[in-house]
C-alpha positions as CSV (number, residue, x, y, z in Angstrom):
1,X,-38.4,160.8,-66.8
2,X,-40.2,157.6,-68.1
3,X,-43.0,159.7,-69.0
4,X,-40.7,162.2,-71.1
5,X,-39.1,159.4,-72.8
6,X,-42.6,158.0,-73.6
7,X,-43.9,160.9,-75.1
8,X,-40.5,161.8,-77.3
9,X,-41.4,158.3,-78.7
10,X,-44.4,159.1,-79.7
11,X,-44.0,162.7,-81.3
12,X,-41.0,160.6,-83.3
13,X,-43.6,157.8,-84.5
14,X,-46.5,160.2,-84.9
15,X,-47.7,161.7,-88.0
16,X,-46.4,165.4,-86.9
17,X,-43.7,166.9,-88.8
18,X,-40.1,166.3,-89.0
19,X,-39.1,169.9,-89.2
20,X,-41.5,170.8,-85.6
21,X,-39.5,168.4,-84.0
22,X,-36.4,169.9,-85.5
23,X,-37.5,173.3,-83.8
24,X,-38.5,172.1,-80.7
25,X,-34.7,170.8,-80.6
26,X,-33.8,174.1,-81.4
27,X,-36.0,176.2,-78.8
28,X,-34.7,173.9,-75.9
29,X,-31.3,174.3,-77.1
30,X,-31.3,178.0,-77.0
31,X,-33.2,177.8,-73.5
32,X,-30.7,175.2,-72.3
33,X,-27.6,177.5,-73.3
34,X,-28.5,180.1,-72.2
35,X,-28.9,181.2,-68.1
36,X,-32.4,180.4,-67.2
37,X,-33.7,183.6,-65.7
38,X,-33.3,185.9,-68.8
39,X,-36.1,187.7,-70.4
40,X,-35.2,186.0,-73.9
41,X,-35.9,182.9,-72.5
42,X,-39.1,183.9,-71.6
43,X,-39.4,185.0,-75.2
44,X,-38.7,181.3,-75.9
45,X,-41.3,179.7,-74.1
46,X,-43.9,181.9,-75.1
47,X,-42.5,181.2,-78.8
48,X,-42.5,177.6,-77.6
49,X,-46.3,177.4,-76.1
50,X,-47.9,180.1,-79.0
51,X,-46.4,178.0,-81.9
52,X,-47.7,174.5,-80.1
53,X,-43.9,173.2,-80.6
54,X,-43.7,169.6,-78.9
55,X,-42.8,169.9,-75.5
56,X,-41.6,166.6,-75.1
57,X,-38.8,167.2,-77.4
58,X,-38.3,171.3,-76.0
59,X,-38.2,170.2,-72.7
60,X,-35.7,167.0,-73.1
61,X,-33.3,169.6,-75.1
62,X,-33.9,171.9,-72.8
63,X,-32.7,169.5,-69.8
64,X,-29.7,167.9,-72.0
65,X,-28.3,171.2,-72.8
66,X,-28.6,172.8,-69.3
67,X,-26.0,169.6,-68.7
68,X,-24.1,170.3,-71.3
69,X,-24.0,174.5,-70.6
70,X,-21.6,173.9,-67.4
71,X,-18.9,172.3,-69.4
72,X,-19.2,175.2,-72.1
73,X,-19.5,178.2,-69.8
74,X,-15.5,178.6,-69.8
75,X,-16.4,179.0,-73.7
76,X,-19.1,181.2,-73.8
77,X,-17.4,183.5,-70.5
78,X,-15.0,183.9,-73.6
79,X,-17.2,184.5,-76.5
80,X,-19.4,187.0,-74.3
81,X,-15.9,188.8,-73.2
82,X,-14.5,189.1,-76.8
83,X,-17.9,190.6,-78.1
84,X,-17.8,193.3,-75.5
85,X,-14.7,194.1,-75.1
86,X,-14.7,195.0,-78.9
87,X,-13.2,198.4,-79.1
88,X,-15.9,199.6,-82.1
89,X,-18.7,198.2,-80.4
90,X,-18.0,200.4,-76.9
91,X,-20.3,203.1,-77.8
92,X,-22.9,200.2,-78.3
93,X,-22.7,198.2,-75.2
94,X,-22.7,201.8,-73.1
95,X,-25.3,203.2,-74.4
96,X,-27.1,200.2,-74.0
97,X,-26.3,199.9,-70.0
98,X,-27.3,203.1,-69.9
99,X,-31.0,202.2,-70.8
100,X,-33.0,200.1,-67.8
101,X,-34.7,197.9,-70.6
102,X,-31.4,196.6,-71.7
103,X,-29.5,196.3,-67.9
104,X,-32.6,194.0,-67.2
105,X,-32.0,191.9,-70.7
106,X,-28.6,191.5,-69.5
107,X,-27.2,191.1,-72.2
108,X,-23.9,192.8,-70.6
109,X,-23.2,190.0,-68.8
110,X,-20.3,187.9,-70.6
111,X,-21.7,184.6,-70.5
112,X,-25.5,185.4,-71.2
113,X,-24.3,187.3,-74.5
114,X,-21.7,184.5,-75.6
115,X,-24.2,181.8,-74.8
116,X,-27.1,183.1,-76.7
117,X,-24.5,184.4,-79.6
118,X,-23.5,180.7,-79.9
119,X,-26.4,179.4,-79.5
120,X,-28.1,181.0,-82.2
121,X,-25.0,180.8,-84.9
122,X,-25.4,177.2,-83.7
123,X,-29.5,176.7,-84.0
124,X,-29.1,176.3,-88.1
125,X,-26.9,173.2,-87.9
126,X,-29.3,171.4,-85.0
127,X,-32.2,172.3,-87.1
128,X,-30.9,170.3,-90.4
129,X,-29.5,167.1,-88.2
130,X,-32.1,166.8,-86.1
131,X,-34.7,167.0,-89.0
132,X,-32.3,164.5,-90.8
133,X,-31.9,162.2,-87.9
134,X,-36.2,162.4,-87.3
135,X,-36.3,162.0,-91.0
136,X,-34.0,158.6,-90.6
137,X,-35.6,157.5,-87.8
138,X,-38.9,157.1,-89.5
139,X,-37.7,156.0,-93.3
140,X,-35.3,153.2,-91.7
141,X,-34.7,152.6,-87.8
142,X,-38.4,152.7,-86.4
143,X,-39.5,149.4,-88.8
144,X,-36.2,147.7,-87.7
145,X,-36.5,148.5,-83.7
146,X,-39.8,147.1,-83.8
147,X,-38.8,144.1,-84.4
148,X,-35.6,143.9,-82.1
149,X,-36.3,141.4,-79.1
150,X,-35.0,143.4,-76.7
151,X,-38.2,145.7,-77.9
152,X,-40.6,143.1,-77.6
153,X,-39.2,142.5,-74.4
154,X,-39.7,146.3,-72.9
155,X,-43.5,146.0,-74.6
156,X,-44.4,143.9,-71.1
157,X,-42.8,146.3,-68.4
158,X,-44.3,149.8,-67.2
159,X,-42.7,151.6,-70.0
160,X,-44.3,150.2,-72.8
161,X,-47.8,150.5,-70.9
162,X,-47.0,154.5,-70.0
163,X,-46.2,154.7,-74.2
164,X,-49.5,153.1,-75.5
165,X,-51.3,155.4,-72.8
166,X,-50.2,158.3,-74.1
167,X,-50.4,156.9,-77.5
168,X,-54.1,156.8,-77.3
169,X,-54.8,159.8,-76.0
């Protein structure tokens, strides 16, 4: 866990774009909110690896959002149930369920559909907020943070050794 945090700090302090970190957070959020063993999560993982997003930010976002997802499961269920039980969409859901491909994708599960819909709806908000946070961190907080006495003290422990080791590579 220390290595993951050190890599995230390295990414925050690096010259990589703030949008790259924001997209990593968004992809991790979508994968964390939805049930893990689903086909769309393989697609998200493929996108994260192909476009070389920051994997530390992706993993941290995934871990945090996986924990939050347990609290939001009742909300995901109610949204998925409302979408799946909408009368006008019944022919669509029925034809999708009759297809083997759509059964494998498992959009007929209320939590899967609800969590995917809500996480995609929340994705632009998280992208903009995380971009702003990373930008503000780099502009204002980074220099102030490095002057704190506790940071100076932390530079003497194992966390700082891991961080500087990763920074040098």
